[in-house]
C-alpha positions as CSV (number, residue, x, y, z in Angstrom):
1,M,70.8,89.2,-171.4
2,E,69.0,89.8,-168.3
3,D,67.3,86.6,-167.1
4,Q,65.2,87.0,-164.3
5,P,65.2,83.8,-162.3
6,L,68.4,84.0,-162.2
7,K,67.8,88.2,-161.4
8,N,66.0,87.2,-158.4
9,A,68.8,84.6,-156.9
10,V,71.6,87.1,-157.1
11,T,69.4,89.7,-155.0
12,L,68.7,87.5,-152.3
13,W,72.3,86.7,-152.5
14,Q,73.3,90.3,-151.8
15,S,70.7,90.7,-149.5
16,G,72.2,88.2,-147.2
17,A,70.0,85.2,-147.5
18,S,71.5,81.9,-146.1
19,L,72.5,78.9,-149.1
20,S,69.6,77.0,-148.7
21,Q,67.5,80.3,-149.3
22,V,68.9,81.0,-152.1
23,G,68.7,77.7,-153.4
24,E,65.1,77.0,-152.8
25,A,64.4,80.2,-154.7
26,L,66.6,79.5,-157.7
27,Q,65.0,75.8,-158.3
28,T,61.4,77.4,-157.4
29,A,61.6,79.9,-160.0
30,L,63.8,77.8,-162.8
31,R,61.0,75.1,-162.2
32,A,58.1,77.2,-162.7
33,N,60.1,78.7,-166.1
34,H,60.6,75.3,-167.5
35,W,64.7,75.1,-165.4
36,S,65.2,77.6,-168.7
37,P,68.4,79.1,-168.9
38,L,70.1,76.1,-168.1
39,P,71.2,73.4,-170.9
40,V,69.2,71.0,-169.4
41,A,69.5,68.9,-173.1
42,H,73.0,68.4,-172.2
43,L,72.9,66.9,-168.8
44,S,73.2,63.5,-169.5
45,D,76.6,61.9,-170.6
46,S,74.8,58.8,-172.0
47,G,72.6,61.0,-174.7
48,A,69.8,60.1,-172.8
49,R,66.6,62.3,-172.6
50,V,66.5,64.5,-169.5
51,L,62.9,64.2,-167.9
52,Q,62.7,67.7,-166.5
53,D,59.8,66.8,-164.5
54,S,62.3,64.9,-162.3
55,L,65.0,68.2,-162.2
56,S,66.2,69.5,-158.4
57,L,69.2,70.9,-157.7
58,T,70.9,71.8,-154.4
59,L,73.4,75.1,-154.4
60,L,76.4,73.6,-153.2
61,K,78.9,77.0,-153.3
62,I,78.4,80.9,-153.9
63,T,81.9,82.2,-155.1
64,K,82.1,86.1,-155.9
65,T,85.0,87.9,-157.6
66,A,85.5,91.3,-157.5
67,H,87.4,92.0,-161.2
68,P,85.7,91.6,-163.2
69,P,82.2,91.6,-160.8
70,T,80.9,88.0,-161.2
71,L,79.0,85.6,-158.9
72,T,79.4,81.6,-159.8
73,L,76.7,79.2,-158.3
74,D,78.2,75.9,-158.4
75,L,74.8,73.2,-158.5
76,G,74.1,70.2,-158.4
77,L,71.5,68.7,-159.9
78,F,69.6,65.2,-159.8
79,F,67.1,64.0,-162.5
80,N,66.0,61.0,-164.4
81,E,66.7,60.6,-167.7
82,E,65.3,58.2,-170.1
83,L,66.7,55.6,-172.1
84,G,65.8,53.3,-175.1
85,G,66.1,49.5,-174.8
86,C,68.3,48.2,-177.3
87,S,65.8,46.4,-179.8
88,C,62.2,47.8,-180.8
89,G,60.4,45.8,-177.7
90,D,62.7,46.7,-175.4
91,P,60.8,48.8,-173.2
92,I,62.2,52.8,-172.4
93,S,63.5,53.1,-168.6
94,A,64.5,56.0,-166.0
95,T,67.4,55.9,-164.4
96,P,68.5,58.5,-162.0
97,A,71.2,60.7,-162.6
98,Y,73.4,63.3,-161.3
99,R,75.7,66.5,-162.8
100,Q,77.2,69.4,-161.2
101,L,77.3,72.5,-163.2
102,S,78.6,76.1,-163.0
103,L,77.2,79.1,-163.9
104,T,79.1,82.2,-164.2
105,L,77.1,85.4,-163.7
106,D,77.7,89.3,-164.1
107,L,76.3,90.2,-161.0
108,Q,74.7,93.3,-161.9
109,S,72.8,92.0,-164.7
110,A,72.7,88.5,-164.3
111,A,73.4,87.3,-167.4
112,I,75.1,84.2,-167.8
113,L,79.0,84.4,-168.8
114,A,79.8,81.1,-168.5
115,V,78.5,77.5,-168.5
116,N,80.8,74.7,-167.4
117,L,79.4,70.8,-167.2
């Protein structure tokens, strides 16, 4: 299944854009798409709720393979996670967090072939 925000990033990369330009375009497109298709709910190691409004990404590296033709995007994701208190009276707090994620995409369709957290 083709995903348009990812397809746009692949096309931009193929046109010779810089890593930062591709990363910026990818973040803008994903934010407009509510971070779909990224597995946002699974970013937190602690089981806390990830606050999507706080998400930002850095494109760390792009790796191309010829056989099969794939593109791997290594992303650094910054976000806040919402942690509940130990008891009913404790306030909920937001804690900054960071997670790296790799997306392996089909080079032609930009379909996600693998997600590695």
